[in-house]
C-alpha positions as CSV (number, residue, x, y, z in Angstrom):
1,X,55.8,15.8,-21.2
2,X,55.2,12.6,-19.2
3,X,55.5,14.5,-15.9
4,X,53.1,17.1,-17.1
5,X,50.5,14.6,-18.2
6,X,50.9,12.8,-14.9
7,X,50.4,16.1,-13.0
8,X,47.3,17.0,-15.1
9,X,46.0,13.4,-14.7
10,X,46.5,13.7,-10.9
11,X,44.5,17.0,-10.8
12,X,41.7,15.5,-12.9
13,X,41.6,12.3,-10.8
14,X,41.6,14.5,-7.7
15,X,38.7,16.6,-9.1
16,X,36.7,13.4,-9.8
17,X,37.5,11.7,-6.5
18,X,36.7,14.6,-4.2
19,X,33.0,14.8,-5.1
20,X,32.8,11.0,-4.9
21,X,34.2,11.0,-1.4
22,X,31.8,13.8,-0.5
23,X,28.9,11.9,-1.9
24,X,30.0,8.7,-0.1
25,X,30.4,10.6,3.2
26,X,26.9,12.0,2.8
27,X,25.5,8.6,2.0
28,X,27.1,7.0,5.0
29,X,25.9,9.9,7.2
30,X,22.3,9.4,5.9
31,X,22.5,5.6,6.5
32,X,23.8,5.9,10.1
33,X,20.5,5.5,11.8
34,X,19.9,6.0,15.5
35,X,19.6,2.8,17.5
36,X,18.7,1.8,21.0
37,X,19.9,-1.2,23.0
38,X,18.4,-2.7,26.1
39,X,18.7,-6.1,27.9
40,X,15.9,-8.2,29.2
41,X,16.2,-9.7,32.8
42,X,17.0,-13.1,31.2
43,X,20.1,-11.7,29.4
44,X,18.7,-11.3,25.9
45,X,20.2,-8.2,24.3
46,X,17.8,-6.3,22.1
47,X,18.8,-3.7,19.5
48,X,16.2,-1.5,17.8
49,X,16.8,0.4,14.6
50,X,13.7,2.4,13.8
51,X,13.0,3.4,10.2
52,X,9.8,4.8,8.8
53,X,10.6,4.5,5.1
54,X,8.3,1.6,4.6
55,X,5.7,-0.2,6.8
56,X,7.8,-3.3,7.1
57,X,10.1,-4.7,9.8
58,X,13.0,-7.2,9.9
59,X,13.6,-9.4,12.9
60,X,17.0,-11.0,13.3
61,X,17.8,-13.3,16.2
62,X,21.5,-14.2,16.3
63,X,22.8,-16.9,18.6
64,X,26.5,-16.6,19.7
65,X,27.3,-20.1,18.5
66,X,28.6,-21.4,15.2
67,X,30.8,-24.1,13.7
68,X,33.8,-23.0,15.6
69,X,32.0,-24.1,18.8
70,X,31.8,-27.7,17.6
71,X,34.0,-30.5,18.7
72,X,36.0,-32.6,16.2
73,X,33.8,-35.6,15.3
74,X,30.6,-33.6,15.5
75,X,31.3,-31.1,12.8
76,X,28.3,-29.7,11.0
77,X,26.1,-29.8,14.1
78,X,25.5,-26.1,14.3
79,X,24.4,-26.0,10.6
80,X,22.3,-29.2,11.0
81,X,20.5,-27.6,14.0
82,X,19.8,-24.5,11.9
83,X,17.8,-26.8,9.6
84,X,16.1,-28.5,12.4
85,X,14.9,-25.2,13.9
86,X,12.2,-25.2,11.1
87,X,10.9,-28.7,12.0
88,X,8.4,-27.7,14.7
89,X,7.8,-27.1,18.4
90,X,5.1,-28.1,20.8
91,X,2.7,-25.6,19.1
92,X,4.1,-25.3,15.5
93,X,4.1,-28.2,13.1
94,X,7.1,-29.0,10.9
95,X,7.7,-26.2,8.3
96,X,4.7,-24.2,9.8
97,X,7.0,-21.4,10.8
98,X,8.0,-20.5,7.3
99,X,4.5,-21.3,5.9
100,X,3.0,-18.8,8.4
101,X,5.5,-16.1,7.5
102,X,4.8,-16.6,3.8
103,X,1.1,-16.7,4.3
104,X,1.4,-13.3,6.0
105,X,3.3,-11.8,3.1
106,X,6.8,-12.1,4.6
107,X,9.9,-14.1,3.9
108,X,12.4,-15.8,6.2
109,X,15.7,-17.6,6.2
110,X,18.7,-18.6,8.4
111,X,22.4,-18.8,8.2
112,X,25.3,-20.5,10.0
113,X,28.8,-19.1,10.3
114,X,31.9,-19.9,12.3
115,X,30.9,-17.7,15.3
116,X,27.1,-17.2,15.0
117,X,23.9,-18.7,13.8
118,X,21.1,-16.3,12.7
119,X,17.4,-16.5,11.9
120,X,15.6,-13.6,10.2
121,X,12.2,-12.6,8.9
122,X,11.0,-9.6,7.0
123,X,7.3,-8.9,7.2
124,X,4.6,-6.2,7.4
125,X,5.1,-4.0,10.5
126,X,1.7,-5.0,11.9
127,X,2.8,-8.7,11.9
128,X,5.9,-8.1,14.1
129,X,4.3,-9.7,17.1
130,X,3.6,-12.8,15.1
131,X,7.2,-13.5,14.2
132,X,8.5,-12.5,17.6
133,X,6.1,-15.0,19.2
134,X,7.1,-17.8,16.9
135,X,10.9,-17.1,17.2
136,X,10.6,-17.0,21.0
137,X,8.7,-20.3,20.9
138,X,11.4,-22.1,19.1
139,X,14.1,-20.7,21.3
140,X,12.5,-22.7,24.2
141,X,10.3,-25.4,22.7
142,X,12.1,-26.9,19.7
143,X,11.2,-30.6,19.1
144,X,13.9,-32.6,17.4
145,X,12.4,-35.9,16.3
146,X,14.0,-38.8,14.5
147,X,11.3,-38.8,11.8
148,X,12.2,-35.2,10.9
149,X,16.0,-35.6,11.4
150,X,16.4,-38.6,9.0
151,X,15.1,-36.9,5.8
152,X,16.7,-33.6,6.7
153,X,20.1,-35.2,7.1
154,X,19.9,-36.0,3.3
155,X,19.2,-32.4,2.6
156,X,22.3,-31.3,4.6
157,X,24.4,-34.0,3.0
158,X,23.3,-32.8,-0.5
159,X,24.1,-29.3,0.5
160,X,27.6,-30.4,1.4
161,X,28.1,-32.2,-1.9
162,X,26.7,-29.3,-3.9
163,X,28.5,-26.4,-2.2
164,X,31.8,-28.1,-1.2
165,X,32.5,-31.5,-2.8
166,X,31.5,-30.3,-6.3
167,X,33.3,-26.9,-6.0
168,X,37.1,-27.1,-6.3
169,X,37.6,-23.7,-4.8
170,X,35.7,-24.7,-1.7
171,X,37.7,-27.9,-1.4
172,X,40.9,-25.8,-1.7
173,X,39.6,-23.4,1.0
174,X,38.9,-26.4,3.3
175,X,42.3,-27.8,2.8
176,X,44.0,-24.4,3.4
177,X,42.1,-24.0,6.6
178,X,43.2,-27.4,7.8
179,X,46.8,-26.6,7.1
180,X,46.6,-23.1,8.6
181,X,44.8,-23.9,11.8
182,X,45.3,-27.7,12.2
183,X,42.5,-30.1,11.2
184,X,41.1,-30.4,14.8
185,X,40.9,-26.7,15.4
186,X,37.7,-24.6,15.5
187,X,38.3,-22.4,12.4
188,X,39.6,-25.3,10.3
189,X,36.4,-27.3,10.5
190,X,33.9,-26.5,7.7
191,X,30.6,-24.9,8.6
192,X,28.6,-27.5,6.7
193,X,30.7,-30.2,8.5
194,X,32.6,-33.3,7.3
195,X,30.5,-35.8,5.4
196,X,31.3,-38.7,7.9
197,X,30.3,-36.5,10.9
198,X,27.0,-35.4,9.5
199,X,26.1,-38.9,8.7
200,X,26.3,-40.0,12.3
201,X,24.8,-37.0,14.2
202,X,21.9,-38.1,16.4
203,X,18.8,-36.6,17.9
204,X,20.6,-36.6,21.2
205,X,23.6,-34.8,19.8
206,X,21.5,-32.0,18.3
207,X,19.2,-31.7,21.4
208,X,22.3,-31.4,23.6
209,X,23.8,-28.7,21.4
210,X,20.5,-26.8,21.4
211,X,20.1,-26.9,25.1
212,X,23.7,-25.9,25.6
213,X,23.8,-22.8,23.4
214,X,20.3,-21.7,22.5
215,X,19.6,-19.4,25.4
216,X,18.4,-15.8,25.7
217,X,21.6,-14.9,27.5
218,X,23.5,-16.2,24.5
219,X,21.7,-14.3,21.8
220,X,21.1,-10.8,20.4
221,X,17.7,-9.8,18.9
222,X,17.7,-7.0,16.3
223,X,14.5,-5.3,15.1
224,X,14.9,-2.9,12.2
225,X,12.2,-1.0,10.4
226,X,8.8,0.5,11.2
227,X,8.6,-0.2,14.9
228,X,9.3,2.1,17.8
229,X,11.5,1.2,20.7
230,X,8.5,1.2,23.0
231,X,6.7,-1.3,20.8
232,X,9.7,-3.6,20.5
233,X,10.3,-3.4,24.3
234,X,6.7,-4.3,25.0
235,X,6.7,-7.3,22.6
236,X,10.1,-8.5,23.7
237,X,9.0,-8.4,27.4
238,X,5.8,-10.3,26.5
239,X,7.3,-13.1,24.3
240,X,11.1,-13.3,25.0
241,X,11.3,-12.4,28.7
242,X,9.6,-15.6,29.9
243,X,12.3,-17.7,28.3
244,X,14.6,-18.7,31.2
245,X,18.3,-18.0,31.0
246,X,20.6,-21.0,30.9
247,X,24.2,-21.6,32.0
248,X,26.3,-21.0,29.0
249,X,30.0,-22.0,29.1
250,X,32.6,-19.5,28.1
251,X,33.7,-19.9,24.5
252,X,36.9,-21.8,23.9
253,X,38.8,-19.7,21.3
254,X,42.4,-19.5,20.2
255,X,44.3,-16.6,21.6
């Protein structure tokens, strides 16, 4: 009796799973959208994923640098720099980037991970040039000033306390990584940094890190949404191509 029930159950389960697999396969097929990739003369790789479902676009600029590229004693610098990227350039006042995006009906944010740092905006398709121009501007012309760094340091420190120091699971994860990789190793160091390191990072430290890694030949630009490859290519050549490439050292990663 048990065997029969198991057999019947297996048939029923199979009958239920088969359509689900078929539906999933169809969904994945639908969502696999065509893309095109090209590279500007300065080394910036551009990926375009056109979609006409809505008159909006998303721009994502990913730099190939994260917390695993930091040195011990300067942990948290990649994440701190992410915050400072919103503090102005020669043409944009502090916080003006995000205020401009919001004023045009869009939204923006950023993230830092072990191997990458990304900046993204979603906005109406006819505002794509606006966000491309501003993003290219801060790739080259970021201004890191003491008067902006000092208050932002407190924001970063509070983020550390809120997301790590007050969350036992995060403290456990940090301790496990230190034991697994060794405390001085890239993937052991927390993305948000150690408290004592963040407290002593300077304008010079952040500026040097920015100049070292924030280069077109160390980044990937992704444009998804209601924009043709031709449009993206034209705008990328106009705004990103003038940014000069820099010498970027090969990554030091464990084998």
